[in-house]
MIFI-268458 format. One record per residue: x negated, y negated, z of N, C-alpha, C, O, CB in turn; residue number from 1; residue in three letters. Coordinates in nm, 3 decimals. Glycine has a CB too. Layout:
N
     n.x     n.y     n.z    ca.x    ca.y    ca.z     c.x     c.y     c.z     o.x     o.y     o.z    cb.x    cb.y    cb.z   i  aa
       X       Y       Z       X       Y       Z       X       Y       Z       X       Y       Z       X       Y       Z NUM Ala
...
This chain:
106
     n.x     n.y     n.z    ca.x    ca.y    ca.z     c.x     c.y     c.z     o.x     o.y     o.z    cb.x    cb.y    cb.z   i  aa
  -3.376  -7.588  -0.529  -3.355  -7.639  -0.662  -3.339  -7.791  -0.656  -3.276  -7.845  -0.565  -3.231  -7.573  -0.728   1 Met
  -3.398  -7.857  -0.752  -3.390  -8.003  -0.759  -3.260  -8.047  -0.827  -3.234  -8.014  -0.942  -3.511  -8.059  -0.836   2 Ser
  -3.179  -8.121  -0.753  -3.054  -8.172  -0.809  -3.080  -8.268  -0.925  -3.007  -8.267  -1.024  -2.972  -8.241  -0.700   3 Lys
  -3.183  -8.351  -0.912  -3.214  -8.449  -1.017  -3.250  -8.380  -1.148  -3.207  -8.423  -1.255  -3.330  -8.541  -0.972   4 Ala
  -3.330  -8.273  -1.140  -3.368  -8.201  -1.261  -3.246  -8.130  -1.321  -3.227  -8.132  -1.442  -3.481  -8.098  -1.231   5 Val
  -3.164  -8.069  -1.236  -3.043  -8.003  -1.284  -2.952  -8.103  -1.356  -2.892  -8.069  -1.458  -2.967  -7.937  -1.168   6 Ala
  -2.941  -8.224  -1.302  -2.859  -8.327  -1.367  -2.916  -8.366  -1.503  -2.841  -8.390  -1.598  -2.847  -8.451  -1.277   7 Glu
  -3.048  -8.372  -1.513  -3.112  -8.405  -1.641  -3.093  -8.293  -1.743  -3.071  -8.319  -1.861  -3.262  -8.433  -1.621   8 Lys
  -3.101  -8.168  -1.698  -3.076  -8.055  -1.788  -2.931  -8.062  -1.837  -2.906  -8.037  -1.955  -3.103  -7.919  -1.716   9 Ile
  -2.837  -8.094  -1.749  -2.698  -8.110  -1.789  -2.684  -8.222  -1.892  -2.608  -8.208  -1.988  -2.609  -8.138  -1.667  10 Leu
  -2.755  -8.332  -1.873  -2.750  -8.443  -1.968  -2.797  -8.397  -2.106  -2.738  -8.435  -2.208  -2.837  -8.561  -1.919  11 Lys
  -2.903  -8.317  -2.111  -2.952  -8.263  -2.238  -2.846  -8.171  -2.300  -2.819  -8.180  -2.420  -3.086  -8.185  -2.217  12 Val
  -2.787  -8.085  -2.219  -2.684  -7.994  -2.270  -2.564  -8.069  -2.326  -2.506  -8.028  -2.426  -2.639  -7.900  -2.160  13 Met
  -2.527  -8.179  -2.263  -2.413  -8.258  -2.309  -2.447  -8.334  -2.438  -2.358  -8.364  -2.517  -2.369  -8.356  -2.200  14 Met
  -2.574  -8.365  -2.457  -2.614  -8.442  -2.575  -2.625  -8.356  -2.701  -2.622  -8.408  -2.813  -2.747  -8.510  -2.548  15 Ala
  -2.638  -8.226  -2.682  -2.658  -8.137  -2.797  -2.532  -8.056  -2.819  -2.489  -7.979  -2.733  -2.780  -8.044  -2.776  16 Ile
  -2.474  -8.073  -2.936  -2.356  -7.997  -2.973  -2.401  -7.860  -3.027  -2.520  -7.829  -3.027  -2.270  -8.073  -3.078  17 Asp
  -2.308  -7.782  -3.071  -2.337  -7.653  -3.133  -2.437  -7.672  -3.247  -2.420  -7.762  -3.329  -2.206  -7.585  -3.185  18 Tyr
  -2.539  -7.590  -3.253  -2.637  -7.597  -3.361  -2.603  -7.491  -3.465  -2.609  -7.371  -3.438  -2.781  -7.578  -3.306  19 Leu
  -2.568  -7.537  -3.584  -2.529  -7.447  -3.692  -2.652  -7.387  -3.758  -2.753  -7.455  -3.775  -2.443  -7.520  -3.796  20 Lys
  -2.643  -7.260  -3.796  -2.753  -7.194  -3.865  -2.788  -7.274  -3.990  -2.700  -7.323  -4.060  -2.717  -7.047  -3.901  21 Lys
  -2.918  -7.286  -4.017  -2.962  -7.371  -4.128  -3.053  -7.300  -4.227  -3.110  -7.365  -4.315  -3.032  -7.492  -4.074  22 Asp
  -3.068  -7.171  -4.215  -3.154  -7.099  -4.308  -3.094  -6.965  -4.347  -3.006  -6.912  -4.279  -3.292  -7.078  -4.247  23 Gly
  -3.144  -6.912  -4.458  -3.097  -6.782  -4.507  -3.216  -6.696  -4.545  -3.318  -6.745  -4.594  -3.003  -6.799  -4.628  24 Asn
  -3.203  -6.566  -4.521  -3.304  -6.469  -4.561  -3.238  -6.372  -4.657  -3.128  -6.322  -4.632  -3.366  -6.395  -4.436  25 Val
  -3.308  -6.345  -4.767  -3.258  -6.248  -4.864  -3.377  -6.172  -4.920  -3.468  -6.230  -4.978  -3.178  -6.318  -4.978  26 Gln
  -3.373  -6.041  -4.900  -3.470  -5.954  -4.965  -3.409  -5.815  -4.975  -3.353  -5.764  -4.879  -3.605  -5.950  -4.888  27 Tyr
  -3.420  -5.755  -5.092  -3.355  -5.626  -5.114  -3.206  -5.640  -5.087  -3.141  -5.731  -5.137  -3.416  -5.517  -5.025  28 Gly
  -3.152  -5.548  -5.007  -3.011  -5.554  -4.971  -2.988  -5.629  -4.840  -2.875  -5.637  -4.792  -2.954  -5.413  -4.960  29 Ser
  -3.095  -5.684  -4.783  -3.086  -5.756  -4.656  -3.051  -5.902  -4.680  -3.114  -5.970  -4.761  -3.218  -5.745  -4.578  30 Thr
  -2.949  -5.949  -4.609  -2.909  -6.089  -4.618  -2.857  -6.133  -4.481  -2.768  -6.069  -4.424  -2.800  -6.110  -4.729  31 Arg
  -2.912  -6.242  -4.429  -2.861  -6.296  -4.304  -2.897  -6.443  -4.291  -2.990  -6.491  -4.357  -2.914  -6.216  -4.185  32 Tyr
  -2.824  -6.513  -4.205  -2.849  -6.654  -4.177  -2.917  -6.665  -4.042  -2.902  -6.577  -3.957  -2.717  -6.737  -4.179  33 Ser
  -2.992  -6.774  -4.022  -3.060  -6.795  -3.895  -3.065  -6.943  -3.861  -3.044  -7.029  -3.947  -3.202  -6.736  -3.900  34 Tyr
  -3.093  -6.971  -3.734  -3.114  -7.106  -3.685  -3.264  -7.126  -3.673  -3.331  -7.052  -3.601  -3.041  -7.131  -3.547  35 Leu
  -3.318  -7.224  -3.743  -3.463  -7.243  -3.747  -3.518  -7.304  -3.618  -3.451  -7.381  -3.550  -3.501  -7.331  -3.865  36 Ser
  -3.640  -7.269  -3.587  -3.711  -7.325  -3.472  -3.725  -7.476  -3.489  -3.716  -7.551  -3.392  -3.850  -7.259  -3.455  37 Glu
  -3.746  -7.521  -3.612  -3.763  -7.664  -3.638  -3.638  -7.743  -3.599  -3.648  -7.851  -3.539  -3.795  -7.688  -3.787  38 Glu
  -3.520  -7.691  -3.632  -3.396  -7.761  -3.598  -3.374  -7.762  -3.446  -3.338  -7.864  -3.389  -3.276  -7.695  -3.668  39 Lys
  -3.397  -7.648  -3.382  -3.381  -7.639  -3.236  -3.475  -7.738  -3.168  -3.434  -7.815  -3.082  -3.408  -7.495  -3.186  40 Val
  -3.602  -7.734  -3.207  -3.703  -7.821  -3.145  -3.670  -7.969  -3.165  -3.678  -8.047  -3.070  -3.841  -7.790  -3.202  41 Thr
  -3.634  -8.008  -3.286  -3.608  -8.151  -3.311  -3.487  -8.200  -3.233  -3.488  -8.312  -3.182  -3.588  -8.175  -3.461  42 Ser
  -3.382  -8.119  -3.223  -3.262  -8.161  -3.149  -3.289  -8.167  -2.999  -3.252  -8.264  -2.932  -3.146  -8.064  -3.176  43 Cys
  -3.354  -8.066  -2.947  -3.381  -8.062  -2.803  -3.483  -8.168  -2.763  -3.470  -8.230  -2.658  -3.430  -7.923  -2.763  44 Ile
  -3.586  -8.187  -2.845  -3.690  -8.285  -2.813  -3.632  -8.424  -2.791  -3.667  -8.491  -2.693  -3.795  -8.290  -2.924  45 Arg
  -3.544  -8.468  -2.880  -3.486  -8.602  -2.868  -3.402  -8.614  -2.741  -3.412  -8.713  -2.669  -3.400  -8.633  -2.991  46 Glu
  -3.318  -8.513  -2.714  -3.232  -8.519  -2.595  -3.315  -8.514  -2.467  -3.281  -8.581  -2.370  -3.132  -8.403  -2.596  47 Ala
  -3.422  -8.435  -2.465  -3.507  -8.428  -2.347  -3.583  -8.558  -2.325  -3.597  -8.605  -2.212  -3.606  -8.311  -2.359  48 Met
  -3.631  -8.616  -2.433  -3.702  -8.744  -2.422  -3.609  -8.851  -2.365  -3.650  -8.927  -2.277  -3.755  -8.789  -2.560  49 Arg
  -3.487  -8.857  -2.413  -3.390  -8.955  -2.364  -3.357  -8.933  -2.216  -3.327  -9.029  -2.144  -3.264  -8.948  -2.447  50 Asp
  -3.363  -8.807  -2.171  -3.331  -8.775  -2.032  -3.452  -8.788  -1.940  -3.437  -8.782  -1.817  -3.276  -8.635  -2.022  51 Ala
  -3.572  -8.806  -1.996  -3.693  -8.813  -1.913  -3.733  -8.677  -1.859  -3.779  -8.665  -1.745  -3.672  -8.910  -1.798  52 Gly
  -3.714  -8.574  -1.941  -3.739  -8.437  -1.899  -3.843  -8.374  -1.990  -3.835  -8.387  -2.113  -3.609  -8.354  -1.900  53 Leu
  -3.942  -8.305  -1.932  -4.042  -8.234  -2.010  -4.048  -8.089  -1.965  -4.014  -8.056  -1.851  -4.181  -8.301  -1.997  54 Val
  -4.092  -8.002  -2.056  -4.112  -7.861  -2.024  -4.261  -7.834  -2.032  -4.326  -7.866  -2.131  -4.031  -7.768  -2.121  55 Ile
  -4.315  -7.773  -1.925  -4.457  -7.742  -1.918  -4.472  -7.592  -1.896  -4.423  -7.540  -1.797  -4.527  -7.822  -1.805  56 Val
  -4.541  -7.520  -1.989  -4.566  -7.378  -1.963  -4.669  -7.364  -1.851  -4.771  -7.433  -1.850  -4.616  -7.306  -2.092  57 Pro
  -4.643  -7.274  -1.755  -4.733  -7.260  -1.640  -4.789  -7.119  -1.623  -4.868  -7.095  -1.532  -4.660  -7.299  -1.515  58 Val
  -4.750  -7.027  -1.708  -4.806  -6.893  -1.697  -4.740  -6.796  -1.792  -4.626  -6.815  -1.835  -4.794  -6.842  -1.556  59 Gly
  -4.815  -6.690  -1.824  -4.763  -6.587  -1.913  -4.808  -6.451  -1.862  -4.921  -6.436  -1.815  -4.810  -6.610  -2.059  60 Met
  -4.720  -6.354  -1.873  -4.750  -6.218  -1.828  -4.708  -6.121  -1.937  -4.597  -6.129  -1.988  -4.678  -6.185  -1.693  61 Glu
  -4.798  -6.029  -1.973  -4.762  -5.924  -2.068  -4.684  -5.818  -1.990  -4.736  -5.759  -1.896  -4.890  -5.862  -2.137  62 Val
  -4.560  -5.795  -2.030  -4.474  -5.696  -1.964  -4.506  -5.555  -2.016  -4.522  -5.462  -1.938  -4.324  -5.730  -1.987  63 Ile
  -4.516  -5.542  -2.148  -4.551  -5.412  -2.207  -4.610  -5.430  -2.344  -4.578  -5.524  -2.417  -4.427  -5.320  -2.214  64 Ser
  -4.698  -5.339  -2.378  -4.756  -5.331  -2.511  -4.752  -5.185  -2.550  -4.799  -5.099  -2.476  -4.903  -5.389  -2.516  65 Glu
  -4.697  -5.156  -2.666  -4.693  -5.016  -2.707  -4.712  -5.004  -2.857  -4.670  -5.090  -2.934  -4.562  -4.951  -2.664  66 Lys
  -4.774  -4.895  -2.896  -4.789  -4.863  -3.037  -4.658  -4.805  -3.087  -4.596  -4.721  -3.021  -4.908  -4.765  -3.062  67 Asp
  -4.617  -4.849  -3.204  -4.496  -4.793  -3.264  -4.528  -4.755  -3.408  -4.618  -4.811  -3.470  -4.377  -4.894  -3.257  68 Ile
  -4.453  -4.662  -3.460  -4.473  -4.618  -3.597  -4.391  -4.705  -3.692  -4.273  -4.731  -3.670  -4.433  -4.470  -3.613  69 Gln
  -4.457  -4.751  -3.798  -4.388  -4.824  -3.904  -4.423  -4.754  -4.035  -4.508  -4.665  -4.037  -4.430  -4.976  -3.907  70 Val
  -4.358  -4.793  -4.143  -4.378  -4.725  -4.272  -4.525  -4.714  -4.312  -4.569  -4.610  -4.362  -4.301  -4.797  -4.381  71 Lys
  -4.601  -4.820  -4.292  -4.739  -4.822  -4.339  -4.841  -4.780  -4.233  -4.961  -4.794  -4.256  -4.773  -4.959  -4.389  72 Ser
  -4.796  -4.729  -4.119  -4.891  -4.687  -4.015  -4.842  -4.724  -3.877  -4.723  -4.719  -3.847  -5.026  -4.749  -4.040  73 Gly
  -4.938  -4.761  -3.792  -4.907  -4.793  -3.653  -4.912  -4.944  -3.633  -4.994  -5.014  -3.692  -5.006  -4.723  -3.557  74 Thr
  -4.823  -4.993  -3.549  -4.816  -5.135  -3.517  -4.810  -5.151  -3.366  -4.782  -5.055  -3.294  -4.694  -5.203  -3.586  75 Ser
  -4.835  -5.273  -3.317  -4.829  -5.300  -3.173  -4.712  -5.393  -3.146  -4.701  -5.500  -3.205  -4.963  -5.362  -3.122  76 Val
  -4.626  -5.350  -3.054  -4.512  -5.431  -3.011  -4.540  -5.479  -2.870  -4.575  -5.400  -2.782  -4.376  -5.350  -3.018  77 Lys
  -4.526  -5.611  -2.848  -4.560  -5.671  -2.720  -4.440  -5.748  -2.664  -4.375  -5.823  -2.736  -4.682  -5.764  -2.734  78 Thr
  -4.413  -5.727  -2.536  -4.309  -5.801  -2.464  -4.378  -5.887  -2.359  -4.457  -5.836  -2.279  -4.204  -5.704  -2.397  79 Leu
  -4.350  -6.018  -2.359  -4.413  -6.109  -2.263  -4.308  -6.187  -2.185  -4.193  -6.201  -2.227  -4.508  -6.206  -2.335  80 Ile
  -4.351  -6.237  -2.070  -4.268  -6.327  -1.988  -4.347  -6.456  -1.972  -4.462  -6.454  -1.928  -4.232  -6.263  -1.847  81 Lys
  -4.285  -6.568  -2.008  -4.349  -6.699  -1.997  -4.275  -6.780  -1.891  -4.152  -6.789  -1.894  -4.351  -6.774  -2.134  82 Val
  -4.350  -6.839  -1.799  -4.292  -6.925  -1.694  -4.311  -7.071  -1.733  -4.416  -7.111  -1.782  -4.357  -6.895  -1.555  83 Asn
  -4.206  -7.150  -1.710  -4.205  -7.292  -1.745  -4.161  -7.375  -1.625  -4.089  -7.327  -1.537  -4.112  -7.318  -1.866  84 Tyr
  -4.206  -7.499  -1.624  -4.152  -7.598  -1.531  -4.076  -7.702  -1.613  -4.129  -7.756  -1.710  -4.266  -7.665  -1.446  85 Leu
  -3.952  -7.729  -1.573  -3.878  -7.843  -1.626  -3.906  -7.956  -1.528  -3.869  -7.948  -1.411  -3.721  -7.812  -1.641  86 Phe
  -3.971  -8.063  -1.575  -4.015  -8.171  -1.487  -3.942  -8.300  -1.524  -3.939  -8.341  -1.640  -4.169  -8.191  -1.496  87 Val
  -3.883  -8.364  -1.423  -3.821  -8.495  -1.439  -3.932  -8.597  -1.421  -3.989  -8.609  -1.312  -3.702  -8.518  -1.336  88 Tyr
  -3.962  -8.671  -1.527  -4.080  -8.758  -1.527  -4.072  -8.875  -1.428  -4.176  -8.922  -1.382  -4.102  -8.812  -1.665  89 Thr
  -3.953  -8.922  -1.395  -3.941  -9.036  -1.303  -3.982  -9.001  -1.161  -4.037  -9.085  -1.089  -3.799  -9.087  -1.303  90 Asp
  -3.954  -8.877  -1.119  -3.980  -8.840  -0.979  -4.084  -8.730  -0.961  -4.137  -8.711  -0.852  -3.851  -8.797  -0.914  91 Thr
  -4.113  -8.656  -1.068  -4.206  -8.542  -1.057  -4.138  -8.416  -1.006  -4.202  -8.312  -0.993  -4.321  -8.577  -0.966  92 Gly
  -4.008  -8.425  -0.976  -3.935  -8.306  -0.931  -3.930  -8.205  -1.045  -3.930  -8.241  -1.162  -3.791  -8.342  -0.882  93 Glu
  -3.924  -8.074  -1.008  -3.925  -7.972  -1.112  -3.840  -7.851  -1.074  -3.807  -7.830  -0.957  -4.067  -7.927  -1.142  94 Ser
  -3.806  -7.773  -1.176  -3.740  -7.644  -1.162  -3.821  -7.546  -1.246  -3.857  -7.577  -1.360  -3.588  -7.649  -1.207  95 Ile
  -3.849  -7.428  -1.192  -3.921  -7.325  -1.267  -3.821  -7.230  -1.332  -3.719  -7.194  -1.273  -4.019  -7.248  -1.174  96 Glu
  -3.852  -7.189  -1.454  -3.769  -7.093  -1.528  -3.859  -6.998  -1.604  -3.976  -7.028  -1.629  -3.671  -7.165  -1.624  97 Ala
  -3.805  -6.884  -1.641  -3.879  -6.784  -1.718  -3.804  -6.749  -1.844  -3.681  -6.760  -1.849  -3.905  -6.658  -1.633  98 Ser
  -3.878  -6.706  -1.946  -3.818  -6.660  -2.070  -3.896  -6.539  -2.120  -4.018  -6.531  -2.102  -3.816  -6.773  -2.176  99 Ala
  -3.826  -6.446  -2.182  -3.890  -6.329  -2.240  -3.910  -6.351  -2.387  -3.830  -6.417  -2.453  -3.808  -6.202  -2.215 100 Leu
  -4.018  -6.296  -2.441  -4.046  -6.303  -2.583  -4.099  -6.169  -2.631  -4.159  -6.094  -2.554  -4.146  -6.415  -2.613 101 Gly
  -4.076  -6.141  -2.757  -4.119  -6.014  -2.813  -4.179  -6.038  -2.949  -4.129  -6.120  -3.026  -4.001  -5.914  -2.821 102 Glu
  -4.285  -5.967  -2.980  -4.348  -5.981  -3.110  -4.407  -5.850  -3.155  -4.433  -5.761  -3.074  -4.454  -6.089  -3.108 103 Gly
  -4.429  -5.840  -3.285  -4.487  -5.717  -3.338  -4.588  -5.753  -3.446  -4.560  -5.830  -3.538  -4.377  -5.624  -3.395 104 Met
  -4.708  -5.697  -3.432  -4.812  -5.712  -3.533  -4.804  -5.591  -3.624  -4.818  -5.477  -3.579  -4.954  -5.727  -3.469 105 Asp
  -4.782  -5.616  -3.752  -4.769  -5.507  -3.849  -4.899  -5.488  -3.923  -4.908  -5.401  -4.009  -4.655  -5.534  -3.948 106 Val
């Protein structure tokens, strides 16, 4: 693991305080608040830029795809794993990380 990259990630974490939910969804009897992708991206982008840190996607793997039943018929639910490199721009040092994502086409 690169100590320089870990220090830059810590700098980003220290620069970003708690992110408060900024959106609401209401339909029927359903009501909930959420944190928007736009707010997350704008806050993280600035802190990463100041730290000289970039994230580069380096690969994606489909973990599972399955048909599921929904009210109007069949839908496809997909689980993926995306690999990223956190790169410190001054030295080119990097750390690899993975994230899972899930989506459904209705």
